[in-house]
PyMOL Python script that loads the backbone (N, CA, C, O; Angstrom):
from pymol import cmd

cmd.read_pdbstr("""\
ATOM      1  N   MET A   1     120.512  82.804 202.837  1.00  0.00           N
ATOM      2  CA  MET A   1     120.988  81.841 201.869  1.00  0.00           C
ATOM      3  C   MET A   1     120.729  82.381 200.468  1.00  0.00           C
ATOM      4  O   MET A   1     119.651  82.896 200.173  1.00  0.00           O
ATOM      5  N   ASP A   2     121.735  82.254 199.615  1.00  0.00           N
ATOM      6  CA  ASP A   2     121.586  82.631 198.217  1.00  0.00           C
ATOM      7  C   ASP A   2     121.063  81.425 197.450  1.00  0.00           C
ATOM      8  O   ASP A   2     121.535  80.304 197.639  1.00  0.00           O
ATOM      9  N   ILE A   3     120.094  81.664 196.593  1.00  0.00           N
ATOM     10  CA  ILE A   3     119.529  80.593 195.778  1.00  0.00           C
ATOM     11  C   ILE A   3     119.908  80.863 194.329  1.00  0.00           C
ATOM     12  O   ILE A   3     119.654  81.943 193.796  1.00  0.00           O
ATOM     13  N   ILE A   4     120.517  79.866 193.705  1.00  0.00           N
ATOM     14  CA  ILE A   4     120.930  79.964 192.311  1.00  0.00           C
ATOM     15  C   ILE A   4     120.101  78.952 191.523  1.00  0.00           C
ATOM     16  O   ILE A   4     120.089  77.765 191.847  1.00  0.00           O
ATOM     17  N   VAL A   5     119.410  79.427 190.490  1.00  0.00           N
ATOM     18  CA  VAL A   5     118.633  78.539 189.624  1.00  0.00           C
ATOM     19  C   VAL A   5     119.312  78.537 188.257  1.00  0.00           C
ATOM     20  O   VAL A   5     119.375  79.564 187.581  1.00  0.00           O
ATOM     21  N   ILE A   6     119.815  77.380 187.864  1.00  0.00           N
ATOM     22  CA  ILE A   6     120.445  77.237 186.555  1.00  0.00           C
ATOM     23  C   ILE A   6     119.372  76.782 185.574  1.00  0.00           C
ATOM     24  O   ILE A   6     118.798  75.703 185.720  1.00  0.00           O
ATOM     25  N   GLY A   7     119.111  77.607 184.589  1.00  0.00           N
ATOM     26  CA  GLY A   7     118.107  77.298 183.577  1.00  0.00           C
ATOM     27  C   GLY A   7     116.966  78.283 183.652  1.00  0.00           C
ATOM     28  O   GLY A   7     116.266  78.357 184.662  1.00  0.00           O
ATOM     29  N   ALA A   8     116.777  79.030 182.601  1.00  0.00           N
ATOM     30  CA  ALA A   8     115.741  80.057 182.571  1.00  0.00           C
ATOM     31  C   ALA A   8     114.653  79.708 181.573  1.00  0.00           C
ATOM     32  O   ALA A   8     114.111  80.578 180.891  1.00  0.00           O
ATOM     33  N   GLY A   9     114.340  78.409 181.498  1.00  0.00           N
ATOM     34  CA  GLY A   9     113.184  77.977 180.722  1.00  0.00           C
ATOM     35  C   GLY A   9     111.942  78.141 181.583  1.00  0.00           C
ATOM     36  O   GLY A   9     111.985  78.807 182.617  1.00  0.00           O
ATOM     37  N   SER A  10     110.860  77.549 181.172  1.00  0.00           N
ATOM     38  CA  SER A  10     109.605  77.736 181.904  1.00  0.00           C
ATOM     39  C   SER A  10     109.687  77.209 183.339  1.00  0.00           C
ATOM     40  O   SER A  10     109.166  77.849 184.252  1.00  0.00           O
ATOM     41  N   VAL A  11     110.321  76.068 183.556  1.00  0.00           N
ATOM     42  CA  VAL A  11     110.414  75.518 184.917  1.00  0.00           C
ATOM     43  C   VAL A  11     111.355  76.361 185.776  1.00  0.00           C
ATOM     44  O   VAL A  11     111.021  76.700 186.911  1.00  0.00           O
ATOM     45  N   GLY A  12     112.513  76.694 185.248  1.00  0.00           N
ATOM     46  CA  GLY A  12     113.466  77.496 186.012  1.00  0.00           C
ATOM     47  C   GLY A  12     112.901  78.847 186.402  1.00  0.00           C
ATOM     48  O   GLY A  12     113.089  79.294 187.534  1.00  0.00           O
ATOM     49  N   MET A  13     112.211  79.503 185.478  1.00  0.00           N
ATOM     50  CA  MET A  13     111.636  80.809 185.798  1.00  0.00           C
ATOM     51  C   MET A  13     110.480  80.685 186.782  1.00  0.00           C
ATOM     52  O   MET A  13     110.301  81.560 187.630  1.00  0.00           O
ATOM     53  N   LEU A  14     109.694  79.620 186.686  1.00  0.00           N
ATOM     54  CA  LEU A  14     108.604  79.408 187.635  1.00  0.00           C
ATOM     55  C   LEU A  14     109.162  79.198 189.042  1.00  0.00           C
ATOM     56  O   LEU A  14     108.694  79.821 189.995  1.00  0.00           O
ATOM     57  N   VAL A  15     110.151  78.330 189.173  1.00  0.00           N
ATOM     58  CA  VAL A  15     110.773  78.077 190.467  1.00  0.00           C
ATOM     59  C   VAL A  15     111.385  79.369 191.021  1.00  0.00           C
ATOM     60  O   VAL A  15     111.183  79.701 192.189  1.00  0.00           O
ATOM     61  N   ALA A  16     112.123  80.087 190.191  1.00  0.00           N
ATOM     62  CA  ALA A  16     112.758  81.336 190.630  1.00  0.00           C
ATOM     63  C   ALA A  16     111.725  82.367 191.062  1.00  0.00           C
ATOM     64  O   ALA A  16     111.953  83.100 192.025  1.00  0.00           O
ATOM     65  N   SER A  17     110.593  82.435 190.368  1.00  0.00           N
ATOM     66  CA  SER A  17     109.579  83.437 190.733  1.00  0.00           C
ATOM     67  C   SER A  17     108.989  83.152 192.104  1.00  0.00           C
ATOM     68  O   SER A  17     108.795  84.077 192.893  1.00  0.00           O
ATOM     69  N   PHE A  18     108.700  81.887 192.403  1.00  0.00           N
ATOM     70  CA  PHE A  18     108.165  81.551 193.722  1.00  0.00           C
ATOM     71  C   PHE A  18     109.211  81.760 194.817  1.00  0.00           C
ATOM     72  O   PHE A  18     108.904  82.306 195.877  1.00  0.00           O
ATOM     73  N   LEU A  19     110.436  81.329 194.561  1.00  0.00           N
ATOM     74  CA  LEU A  19     111.481  81.481 195.572  1.00  0.00           C
ATOM     75  C   LEU A  19     111.808  82.942 195.842  1.00  0.00           C
ATOM     76  O   LEU A  19     112.141  83.302 196.971  1.00  0.00           O
ATOM     77  N   SER A  20     111.719  83.786 194.823  1.00  0.00           N
ATOM     78  CA  SER A  20     112.048  85.196 195.005  1.00  0.00           C
ATOM     79  C   SER A  20     111.000  85.942 195.823  1.00  0.00           C
ATOM     80  O   SER A  20     111.261  87.046 196.301  1.00  0.00           O
ATOM     81  N   GLU A  21     109.828  85.356 195.988  1.00  0.00           N
ATOM     82  CA  GLU A  21     108.821  85.967 196.848  1.00  0.00           C
ATOM     83  C   GLU A  21     109.208  85.851 198.316  1.00  0.00           C
ATOM     84  O   GLU A  21     108.786  86.664 199.139  1.00  0.00           O
ATOM     85  N   CYS A  22     110.010  84.840 198.647  1.00  0.00           N
ATOM     86  CA  CYS A  22     110.375  84.558 200.039  1.00  0.00           C
ATOM     87  C   CYS A  22     111.833  84.871 200.344  1.00  0.00           C
ATOM     88  O   CYS A  22     112.229  84.885 201.510  1.00  0.00           O
ATOM     89  N   ASN A  23     112.626  85.118 199.330  1.00  0.00           N
ATOM     90  CA  ASN A  23     114.052  85.280 199.524  1.00  0.00           C
ATOM     91  C   ASN A  23     114.544  86.411 198.635  1.00  0.00           C
ATOM     92  O   ASN A  23     114.219  86.459 197.448  1.00  0.00           O
ATOM     93  N   ASP A  24     115.324  87.318 199.202  1.00  0.00           N
ATOM     94  CA  ASP A  24     115.824  88.461 198.447  1.00  0.00           C
ATOM     95  C   ASP A  24     116.940  88.105 197.472  1.00  0.00           C
ATOM     96  O   ASP A  24     117.213  88.862 196.540  1.00  0.00           O
ATOM     97  N   THR A  25     117.576  86.977 197.674  1.00  0.00           N
ATOM     98  CA  THR A  25     118.741  86.653 196.873  1.00  0.00           C
ATOM     99  C   THR A  25     118.497  85.410 196.035  1.00  0.00           C
ATOM    100  O   THR A  25     118.903  84.306 196.397  1.00  0.00           O
ATOM    101  N   VAL A  26     117.827  85.611 194.911  1.00  0.00           N
ATOM    102  CA  VAL A  26     117.622  84.540 193.939  1.00  0.00           C
ATOM    103  C   VAL A  26     118.303  84.975 192.651  1.00  0.00           C
ATOM    104  O   VAL A  26     118.024  86.044 192.107  1.00  0.00           O
ATOM    105  N   LYS A  27     119.205  84.119 192.177  1.00  0.00           N
ATOM    106  CA  LYS A  27     119.914  84.425 190.935  1.00  0.00           C
ATOM    107  C   LYS A  27     119.541  83.386 189.898  1.00  0.00           C
ATOM    108  O   LYS A  27     119.609  82.184 190.154  1.00  0.00           O
ATOM    109  N   LEU A  28     119.150  83.853 188.736  1.00  0.00           N
ATOM    110  CA  LEU A  28     118.772  83.002 187.623  1.00  0.00           C
ATOM    111  C   LEU A  28     119.924  82.996 186.617  1.00  0.00           C
ATOM    112  O   LEU A  28     120.348  84.049 186.140  1.00  0.00           O
ATOM    113  N   ILE A  29     120.423  81.803 186.302  1.00  0.00           N
ATOM    114  CA  ILE A  29     121.518  81.672 185.337  1.00  0.00           C
ATOM    115  C   ILE A  29     120.906  81.403 183.966  1.00  0.00           C
ATOM    116  O   ILE A  29     120.196  80.417 183.768  1.00  0.00           O
ATOM    117  N   VAL A  30     121.196  82.295 183.031  1.00  0.00           N
ATOM    118  CA  VAL A  30     120.628  82.214 181.688  1.00  0.00           C
ATOM    119  C   VAL A  30     121.741  81.953 180.674  1.00  0.00           C
ATOM    120  O   VAL A  30     122.921  82.132 180.978  1.00  0.00           O
ATOM    121  N   ARG A  31     121.362  81.529 179.471  1.00  0.00           N
ATOM    122  CA  ARG A  31     122.334  81.286 178.392  1.00  0.00           C
ATOM    123  C   ARG A  31     122.456  82.472 177.450  1.00  0.00           C
ATOM    124  O   ARG A  31     123.539  82.763 176.942  1.00  0.00           O
ATOM    125  N   ARG A  32     121.344  83.152 177.219  1.00  0.00           N
ATOM    126  CA  ARG A  32     121.327  84.193 176.202  1.00  0.00           C
ATOM    127  C   ARG A  32     121.361  85.590 176.830  1.00  0.00           C
ATOM    128  O   ARG A  32     120.634  85.882 177.779  1.00  0.00           O
ATOM    129  N   GLU A  33     122.209  86.423 176.284  1.00  0.00           N
ATOM    130  CA  GLU A  33     122.349  87.794 176.782  1.00  0.00           C
ATOM    131  C   GLU A  33     121.044  88.572 176.647  1.00  0.00           C
ATOM    132  O   GLU A  33     120.705  89.373 177.519  1.00  0.00           O
ATOM    133  N   ASN A  34     120.313  88.342 175.565  1.00  0.00           N
ATOM    134  CA  ASN A  34     119.037  89.027 175.357  1.00  0.00           C
ATOM    135  C   ASN A  34     118.048  88.696 176.481  1.00  0.00           C
ATOM    136  O   ASN A  34     117.333  89.574 176.963  1.00  0.00           O
ATOM    137  N   GLN A  35     118.015  87.444 176.888  1.00  0.00           N
ATOM    138  CA  GLN A  35     117.114  87.050 177.973  1.00  0.00           C
ATOM    139  C   GLN A  35     117.536  87.716 179.281  1.00  0.00           C
ATOM    140  O   GLN A  35     116.687  88.154 180.056  1.00  0.00           O
ATOM    141  N   ALA A  36     118.832  87.794 179.526  1.00  0.00           N
ATOM    142  CA  ALA A  36     119.321  88.464 180.734  1.00  0.00           C
ATOM    143  C   ALA A  36     118.886  89.928 180.748  1.00  0.00           C
ATOM    144  O   ALA A  36     118.425  90.435 181.771  1.00  0.00           O
ATOM    145  N   GLU A  37     119.033  90.594 179.622  1.00  0.00           N
ATOM    146  CA  GLU A  37     118.638  92.003 179.526  1.00  0.00           C
ATOM    147  C   GLU A  37     117.143  92.184 179.775  1.00  0.00           C
ATOM    148  O   GLU A  37     116.741  93.111 180.479  1.00  0.00           O
ATOM    149  N   GLN A  38     116.320  91.310 179.204  1.00  0.00           N
ATOM    150  CA  GLN A  38     114.867  91.406 179.379  1.00  0.00           C
ATOM    151  C   GLN A  38     114.471  91.193 180.846  1.00  0.00           C
ATOM    152  O   GLN A  38     113.626  91.917 181.372  1.00  0.00           O
ATOM    153  N   LEU A  39     115.076  90.211 181.496  1.00  0.00           N
ATOM    154  CA  LEU A  39     114.767  89.949 182.899  1.00  0.00           C
ATOM    155  C   LEU A  39     115.199  91.109 183.785  1.00  0.00           C
ATOM    156  O   LEU A  39     114.496  91.464 184.731  1.00  0.00           O
ATOM    157  N   LEU A  40     116.339  91.693 183.487  1.00  0.00           N
ATOM    158  CA  LEU A  40     116.789  92.841 184.274  1.00  0.00           C
ATOM    159  C   LEU A  40     115.901  94.057 184.045  1.00  0.00           C
ATOM    160  O   LEU A  40     115.636  94.821 184.974  1.00  0.00           O
ATOM    161  N   ARG A  41     115.452  94.234 182.836  1.00  0.00           N
ATOM    162  CA  ARG A  41     114.633  95.393 182.498  1.00  0.00           C
ATOM    163  C   ARG A  41     113.205  95.258 183.033  1.00  0.00           C
ATOM    164  O   ARG A  41     112.662  96.215 183.584  1.00  0.00           O
ATOM    165  N   HIS A  42     112.596  94.091 182.879  1.00  0.00           N
ATOM    166  CA  HIS A  42     111.176  93.935 183.185  1.00  0.00           C
ATOM    167  C   HIS A  42     110.887  93.144 184.453  1.00  0.00           C
ATOM    168  O   HIS A  42     109.752  93.144 184.930  1.00  0.00           O
ATOM    169  N   GLY A  43     111.874  92.482 184.999  1.00  0.00           N
ATOM    170  CA  GLY A  43     111.641  91.604 186.137  1.00  0.00           C
ATOM    171  C   GLY A  43     111.087  90.272 185.657  1.00  0.00           C
ATOM    172  O   GLY A  43     110.960  90.023 184.458  1.00  0.00           O
ATOM    173  N   LEU A  44     110.765  89.434 186.613  1.00  0.00           N
ATOM    174  CA  LEU A  44     110.238  88.102 186.320  1.00  0.00           C
ATOM    175  C   LEU A  44     108.735  88.149 186.561  1.00  0.00           C
ATOM    176  O   LEU A  44     108.289  88.376 187.685  1.00  0.00           O
ATOM    177  N   VAL A  45     107.964  87.937 185.516  1.00  0.00           N
ATOM    178  CA  VAL A  45     106.503  88.053 185.593  1.00  0.00           C
ATOM    179  C   VAL A  45     105.892  86.661 185.479  1.00  0.00           C
ATOM    180  O   VAL A  45     106.195  85.907 184.554  1.00  0.00           O
ATOM    181  N   ARG A  46     105.023  86.334 186.438  1.00  0.00           N
ATOM    182  CA  ARG A  46     104.355  85.030 186.456  1.00  0.00           C
ATOM    183  C   ARG A  46     102.854  85.244 186.387  1.00  0.00           C
ATOM    184  O   ARG A  46     102.298  86.047 187.137  1.00  0.00           O
ATOM    185  N   LYS A  47     102.193  84.519 185.477  1.00  0.00           N
ATOM    186  CA  LYS A  47     100.739  84.546 185.424  1.00  0.00           C
ATOM    187  C   LYS A  47     100.227  83.403 186.298  1.00  0.00           C
ATOM    188  O   LYS A  47     100.512  82.234 186.037  1.00  0.00           O
ATOM    189  N   ASN A  48      99.474  83.752 187.329  1.00  0.00           N
ATOM    190  CA  ASN A  48      98.974  82.778 188.281  1.00  0.00           C
ATOM    191  C   ASN A  48      97.710  82.097 187.765  1.00  0.00           C
ATOM    192  O   ASN A  48      97.090  82.570 186.813  1.00  0.00           O
ATOM    193  N   LEU A  49      97.333  80.992 188.392  1.00  0.00           N
ATOM    194  CA  LEU A  49      96.157  80.234 187.963  1.00  0.00           C
ATOM    195  C   LEU A  49      94.873  81.064 188.019  1.00  0.00           C
ATOM    196  O   LEU A  49      93.956  80.840 187.230  1.00  0.00           O
ATOM    197  N   ASP A  50      94.806  82.019 188.948  1.00  0.00           N
ATOM    198  CA  ASP A  50      93.598  82.851 189.054  1.00  0.00           C
ATOM    199  C   ASP A  50      93.607  84.034 188.083  1.00  0.00           C
ATOM    200  O   ASP A  50      92.713  84.879 188.123  1.00  0.00           O
ATOM    201  N   GLY A  51      94.612  84.091 187.217  1.00  0.00           N
ATOM    202  CA  GLY A  51      94.680  85.141 186.211  1.00  0.00           C
ATOM    203  C   GLY A  51      95.465  86.372 186.641  1.00  0.00           C
ATOM    204  O   GLY A  51      95.751  87.238 185.814  1.00  0.00           O
ATOM    205  N   THR A  52      95.820  86.466 187.923  1.00  0.00           N
ATOM    206  CA  THR A  52      96.603  87.614 188.383  1.00  0.00           C
ATOM    207  C   THR A  52      98.052  87.464 187.933  1.00  0.00           C
ATOM    208  O   THR A  52      98.505  86.371 187.593  1.00  0.00           O
ATOM    209  N   MET A  53      98.755  88.564 187.939  1.00  0.00           N
ATOM    210  CA  MET A  53     100.159  88.572 187.552  1.00  0.00           C
ATOM    211  C   MET A  53     101.003  88.903 188.778  1.00  0.00           C
ATOM    212  O   MET A  53     100.648  89.774 189.572  1.00  0.00           O
ATOM    213  N   THR A  54     102.107  88.209 188.922  1.00  0.00           N
ATOM    214  CA  THR A  54     103.051  88.477 190.003  1.00  0.00           C
ATOM    215  C   THR A  54     104.384  88.834 189.374  1.00  0.00           C
ATOM    216  O   THR A  54     104.912  88.099 188.539  1.00  0.00           O
ATOM    217  N   LYS A  55     104.921  89.972 189.787  1.00  0.00           N
ATOM    218  CA  LYS A  55     106.209  90.416 189.258  1.00  0.00           C
ATOM    219  C   LYS A  55     107.220  90.425 190.406  1.00  0.00           C
ATOM    220  O   LYS A  55     106.982  91.033 191.450  1.00  0.00           O
ATOM    221  N   THR A  56     108.336  89.754 190.205  1.00  0.00           N
ATOM    222  CA  THR A  56     109.392  89.727 191.199  1.00  0.00           C
ATOM    223  C   THR A  56     110.710  90.101 190.534  1.00  0.00           C
ATOM    224  O   THR A  56     110.851  90.053 189.312  1.00  0.00           O
ATOM    225  N   LYS A  57     111.660  90.470 191.368  1.00  0.00           N
ATOM    226  CA  LYS A  57     112.992  90.779 190.853  1.00  0.00           C
ATOM    227  C   LYS A  57     113.922  89.637 191.202  1.00  0.00           C
ATOM    228  O   LYS A  57     113.882  89.103 192.310  1.00  0.00           O
ATOM    229  N   VAL A  58     114.747  89.274 190.264  1.00  0.00           N
ATOM    230  CA  VAL A  58     115.787  88.281 190.487  1.00  0.00           C
ATOM    231  C   VAL A  58     117.093  88.856 189.952  1.00  0.00           C
ATOM    232  O   VAL A  58     117.104  89.724 189.080  1.00  0.00           O
ATOM    233  N   GLN A  59     118.168  88.357 190.490  1.00  0.00           N
ATOM    234  CA  GLN A  59     119.466  88.675 189.912  1.00  0.00           C
ATOM    235  C   GLN A  59     119.635  87.774 188.694  1.00  0.00           C
ATOM    236  O   GLN A  59     119.086  86.673 188.648  1.00  0.00           O
ATOM    237  N   VAL A  60     120.380  88.235 187.729  1.00  0.00           N
ATOM    238  CA  VAL A  60     120.567  87.468 186.498  1.00  0.00           C
ATOM    239  C   VAL A  60     122.054  87.408 186.187  1.00  0.00           C
ATOM    240  O   VAL A  60     122.772  88.398 186.325  1.00  0.00           O
ATOM    241  N   ALA A  61     122.509  86.227 185.763  1.00  0.00           N
ATOM    242  CA  ALA A  61     123.903  86.064 185.369  1.00  0.00           C
ATOM    243  C   ALA A  61     123.978  85.019 184.263  1.00  0.00           C
ATOM    244  O   ALA A  61     123.030  84.274 184.013  1.00  0.00           O
ATOM    245  N   MET A  62     125.127  84.989 183.616  1.00  0.00           N
ATOM    246  CA  MET A  62     125.343  84.008 182.559  1.00  0.00           C
ATOM    247  C   MET A  62     126.390  82.967 182.969  1.00  0.00           C
ATOM    248  O   MET A  62     126.772  82.114 182.168  1.00  0.00           O
ATOM    249  N   ASP A  63     126.850  83.046 184.229  1.00  0.00           N
ATOM    250  CA  ASP A  63     127.807  82.066 184.740  1.00  0.00           C
ATOM    251  C   ASP A  63     127.659  81.976 186.254  1.00  0.00           C
ATOM    252  O   ASP A  63     126.878  82.713 186.856  1.00  0.00           O
ATOM    253  N   LEU A  64     128.407  81.076 186.857  1.00  0.00           N
ATOM    254  CA  LEU A  64     128.327  80.854 188.305  1.00  0.00           C
ATOM    255  C   LEU A  64     129.435  81.568 189.067  1.00  0.00           C
ATOM    256  O   LEU A  64     129.712  81.234 190.219  1.00  0.00           O
ATOM    257  N   GLU A  65     130.054  82.524 188.445  1.00  0.00           N
ATOM    258  CA  GLU A  65     131.166  83.218 189.056  1.00  0.00           C
ATOM    259  C   GLU A  65     130.751  83.920 190.352  1.00  0.00           C
ATOM    260  O   GLU A  65     129.724  84.598 190.402  1.00  0.00           O
ATOM    261  N   GLY A  66     131.546  83.751 191.374  1.00  0.00           N
ATOM    262  CA  GLY A  66     131.361  84.497 192.610  1.00  0.00           C
ATOM    263  C   GLY A  66     130.240  84.035 193.527  1.00  0.00           C
ATOM    264  O   GLY A  66     129.799  84.812 194.374  1.00  0.00           O
ATOM    265  N   ILE A  67     129.762  82.806 193.393  1.00  0.00           N
ATOM    266  CA  ILE A  67     128.720  82.375 194.309  1.00  0.00           C
ATOM    267  C   ILE A  67     129.350  81.965 195.643  1.00  0.00           C
ATOM    268  O   ILE A  67     130.451  81.417 195.683  1.00  0.00           O
ATOM    269  N   SER A  68     128.635  82.239 196.717  1.00  0.00           N
ATOM    270  CA  SER A  68     129.176  82.000 198.052  1.00  0.00           C
ATOM    271  C   SER A  68     128.898  80.579 198.522  1.00  0.00           C
ATOM    272  O   SER A  68     128.093  79.855 197.935  1.00  0.00           O
ATOM    273  N   LYS A  69     129.587  80.198 199.600  1.00  0.00           N
ATOM    274  CA  LYS A  69     129.375  78.875 200.193  1.00  0.00           C
ATOM    275  C   LYS A  69     128.000  78.779 200.855  1.00  0.00           C
ATOM    276  O   LYS A  69     127.548  77.681 201.181  1.00  0.00           O
ATOM    277  N   GLN A  70     127.341  79.900 201.053  1.00  0.00           N
ATOM    278  CA  GLN A  70     125.996  79.906 201.633  1.00  0.00           C
ATOM    279  C   GLN A  70     124.919  79.786 200.560  1.00  0.00           C
ATOM    280  O   GLN A  70     123.752  80.090 200.809  1.00  0.00           O
ATOM    281  N   SER A  71     125.304  79.350 199.389  1.00  0.00           N
ATOM    282  CA  SER A  71     124.368  79.214 198.271  1.00  0.00           C
ATOM    283  C   SER A  71     123.818  77.799 198.191  1.00  0.00           C
ATOM    284  O   SER A  71     124.407  76.845 198.699  1.00  0.00           O
ATOM    285  N   ILE A  72     122.687  77.700 197.544  1.00  0.00           N
ATOM    286  CA  ILE A  72     122.147  76.408 197.126  1.00  0.00           C
ATOM    287  C   ILE A  72     121.886  76.535 195.632  1.00  0.00           C
ATOM    288  O   ILE A  72     121.371  77.550 195.164  1.00  0.00           O
ATOM    289  N   VAL A  73     122.246  75.496 194.891  1.00  0.00           N
ATOM    290  CA  VAL A  73     122.098  75.526 193.434  1.00  0.00           C
ATOM    291  C   VAL A  73     120.994  74.562 193.036  1.00  0.00           C
ATOM    292  O   VAL A  73     120.999  73.394 193.424  1.00  0.00           O
ATOM    293  N   ILE A  74     120.047  75.067 192.256  1.00  0.00           N
ATOM    294  CA  ILE A  74     118.941  74.264 191.733  1.00  0.00           C
ATOM    295  C   ILE A  74     119.116  74.166 190.221  1.00  0.00           C
ATOM    296  O   ILE A  74     119.259  75.181 189.538  1.00  0.00           O
ATOM    297  N   ILE A  75     119.105  72.947 189.706  1.00  0.00           N
ATOM    298  CA  ILE A  75     119.268  72.730 188.271  1.00  0.00           C
ATOM    299  C   ILE A  75     117.890  72.566 187.655  1.00  0.00           C
ATOM    300  O   ILE A  75     117.129  71.683 188.051  1.00  0.00           O
ATOM    301  N   ALA A  76     117.568  73.414 186.688  1.00  0.00           N
ATOM    302  CA  ALA A  76     116.259  73.372 186.032  1.00  0.00           C
ATOM    303  C   ALA A  76     116.445  73.408 184.515  1.00  0.00           C
ATOM    304  O   ALA A  76     115.944  74.301 183.832  1.00  0.00           O
ATOM    305  N   VAL A  77     117.174  72.421 184.012  1.00  0.00           N
ATOM    306  CA  VAL A  77     117.378  72.318 182.563  1.00  0.00           C
ATOM    307  C   VAL A  77     116.803  71.002 182.077  1.00  0.00           C
ATOM    308  O   VAL A  77     116.573  70.081 182.860  1.00  0.00           O
ATOM    309  N   LYS A  78     116.575  70.928 180.786  1.00  0.00           N
ATOM    310  CA  LYS A  78     116.081  69.679 180.202  1.00  0.00           C
ATOM    311  C   LYS A  78     117.147  68.590 180.310  1.00  0.00           C
ATOM    312  O   LYS A  78     118.345  68.873 180.336  1.00  0.00           O
ATOM    313  N   TYR A  79     116.692  67.358 180.370  1.00  0.00           N
ATOM    314  CA  TYR A  79     117.580  66.215 180.531  1.00  0.00           C
ATOM    315  C   TYR A  79     118.698  66.208 179.497  1.00  0.00           C
ATOM    316  O   TYR A  79     119.850  65.921 179.821  1.00  0.00           O
ATOM    317  N   GLY A  80     118.361  66.521 178.272  1.00  0.00           N
ATOM    318  CA  GLY A  80     119.343  66.506 177.196  1.00  0.00           C
ATOM    319  C   GLY A  80     120.407  67.582 177.316  1.00  0.00           C
ATOM    320  O   GLY A  80     121.427  67.512 176.631  1.00  0.00           O
ATOM    321  N   GLU A  81     120.195  68.574 178.168  1.00  0.00           N
ATOM    322  CA  GLU A  81     121.158  69.663 178.348  1.00  0.00           C
ATOM    323  C   GLU A  81     122.055  69.468 179.560  1.00  0.00           C
ATOM    324  O   GLU A  81     122.937  70.288 179.813  1.00  0.00           O
ATOM    325  N   LEU A  82     121.842  68.390 180.316  1.00  0.00           N
ATOM    326  CA  LEU A  82     122.635  68.163 181.522  1.00  0.00           C
ATOM    327  C   LEU A  82     124.125  68.034 181.227  1.00  0.00           C
ATOM    328  O   LEU A  82     124.953  68.511 182.002  1.00  0.00           O
ATOM    329  N   ASN A  83     124.470  67.394 180.116  1.00  0.00           N
ATOM    330  CA  ASN A  83     125.892  67.241 179.785  1.00  0.00           C
ATOM    331  C   ASN A  83     126.595  68.581 179.643  1.00  0.00           C
ATOM    332  O   ASN A  83     127.792  68.682 179.913  1.00  0.00           O
ATOM    333  N   GLN A  84     125.871  69.610 179.223  1.00  0.00           N
ATOM    334  CA  GLN A  84     126.452  70.945 179.108  1.00  0.00           C
ATOM    335  C   GLN A  84     126.646  71.589 180.477  1.00  0.00           C
ATOM    336  O   GLN A  84     127.496  72.466 180.631  1.00  0.00           O
ATOM    337  N   ILE A  85     125.872  71.168 181.465  1.00  0.00           N
ATOM    338  CA  ILE A  85     125.903  71.762 182.799  1.00  0.00           C
ATOM    339  C   ILE A  85     127.007  71.157 183.669  1.00  0.00           C
ATOM    340  O   ILE A  85     127.551  71.848 184.530  1.00  0.00           O
ATOM    341  N   TYR A  86     127.343  69.904 183.466  1.00  0.00           N
ATOM    342  CA  TYR A  86     128.326  69.224 184.315  1.00  0.00           C
ATOM    343  C   TYR A  86     129.653  69.980 184.434  1.00  0.00           C
ATOM    344  O   TYR A  86     130.153  70.125 185.550  1.00  0.00           O
ATOM    345  N   PRO A  87     130.246  70.466 183.342  1.00  0.00           N
ATOM    346  CA  PRO A  87     131.510  71.209 183.497  1.00  0.00           C
ATOM    347  C   PRO A  87     131.344  72.471 184.349  1.00  0.00           C
ATOM    348  O   PRO A  87     132.250  72.842 185.095  1.00  0.00           O
ATOM    349  N   ILE A  88     130.205  73.118 184.240  1.00  0.00           N
ATOM    350  CA  ILE A  88     129.946  74.323 185.028  1.00  0.00           C
ATOM    351  C   ILE A  88     129.849  73.964 186.508  1.00  0.00           C
ATOM    352  O   ILE A  88     130.374  74.680 187.360  1.00  0.00           O
ATOM    353  N   LEU A  89     129.184  72.864 186.810  1.00  0.00           N
ATOM    354  CA  LEU A  89     129.014  72.455 188.206  1.00  0.00           C
ATOM    355  C   LEU A  89     130.342  72.074 188.857  1.00  0.00           C
ATOM    356  O   LEU A  89     130.506  72.211 190.070  1.00  0.00           O
ATOM    357  N   ARG A  90     131.272  71.602 188.063  1.00  0.00           N
ATOM    358  CA  ARG A  90     132.584  71.240 188.615  1.00  0.00           C
ATOM    359  C   ARG A  90     133.361  72.474 189.092  1.00  0.00           C
ATOM    360  O   ARG A  90     134.339  72.335 189.827  1.00  0.00           O
ATOM    361  N   THR A  91     132.947  73.659 188.691  1.00  0.00           N
ATOM    362  CA  THR A  91     133.659  74.882 189.071  1.00  0.00           C
ATOM    363  C   THR A  91     133.208  75.418 190.424  1.00  0.00           C
ATOM    364  O   THR A  91     133.868  76.300 190.974  1.00  0.00           O
ATOM    365  N   ILE A  92     132.103  74.914 190.980  1.00  0.00           N
ATOM    366  CA  ILE A  92     131.645  75.442 192.264  1.00  0.00           C
ATOM    367  C   ILE A  92     132.216  74.613 193.407  1.00  0.00           C
ATOM    368  O   ILE A  92     132.622  73.466 193.219  1.00  0.00           O
ATOM    369  N   HIS A  93     132.238  75.205 194.580  1.00  0.00           N
ATOM    370  CA  HIS A  93     132.793  74.532 195.759  1.00  0.00           C
ATOM    371  C   HIS A  93     131.992  73.284 196.078  1.00  0.00           C
ATOM    372  O   HIS A  93     130.767  73.274 195.958  1.00  0.00           O
ATOM    373  N   GLU A  94     132.686  72.235 196.483  1.00  0.00           N
ATOM    374  CA  GLU A  94     132.045  70.940 196.720  1.00  0.00           C
ATOM    375  C   GLU A  94     131.050  70.958 197.876  1.00  0.00           C
ATOM    376  O   GLU A  94     130.213  70.059 197.962  1.00  0.00           O
ATOM    377  N   ASP A  95     131.109  71.936 198.757  1.00  0.00           N
ATOM    378  CA  ASP A  95     130.177  72.016 199.884  1.00  0.00           C
ATOM    379  C   ASP A  95     128.839  72.677 199.530  1.00  0.00           C
ATOM    380  O   ASP A  95     127.916  72.687 200.345  1.00  0.00           O
ATOM    381  N   ILE A  96     128.738  73.214 198.341  1.00  0.00           N
ATOM    382  CA  ILE A  96     127.502  73.889 197.929  1.00  0.00           C
ATOM    383  C   ILE A  96     126.522  72.837 197.423  1.00  0.00           C
ATOM    384  O   ILE A  96     126.796  72.131 196.452  1.00  0.00           O
ATOM    385  N   PRO A  97     125.365  72.741 198.100  1.00  0.00           N
ATOM    386  CA  PRO A  97     124.377  71.721 197.658  1.00  0.00           C
ATOM    387  C   PRO A  97     123.685  72.121 196.360  1.00  0.00           C
ATOM    388  O   PRO A  97     122.837  71.383 195.860  1.00  0.00           O
TER     389      PRO A  97
END
""", "prot")
cmd.dss("prot")
cmd.show_as("cartoon", "prot")
cmd.util.cbc("prot")
cmd.orient("prot")
């Protein structure tokens, strides 16, 4: 199953980092090209409660183009940004949870 996380703020990146430990196909949807470049270059780094660092790789995109029907989409944006996400969600297949 492909996991798509929309929103690369602190919650979206935290969720993506944990999911990417268990699944090879986690895609993080970002708004800014600079953030996409940084994630591709350095990976996703999480500082754990015990002070250790965990680095995982995620796929990065700026849109939902080409996602499969075997995907699940997780929305991790602030409440005030949901109105911006609705048009994007209308572009994906209705069977994708």
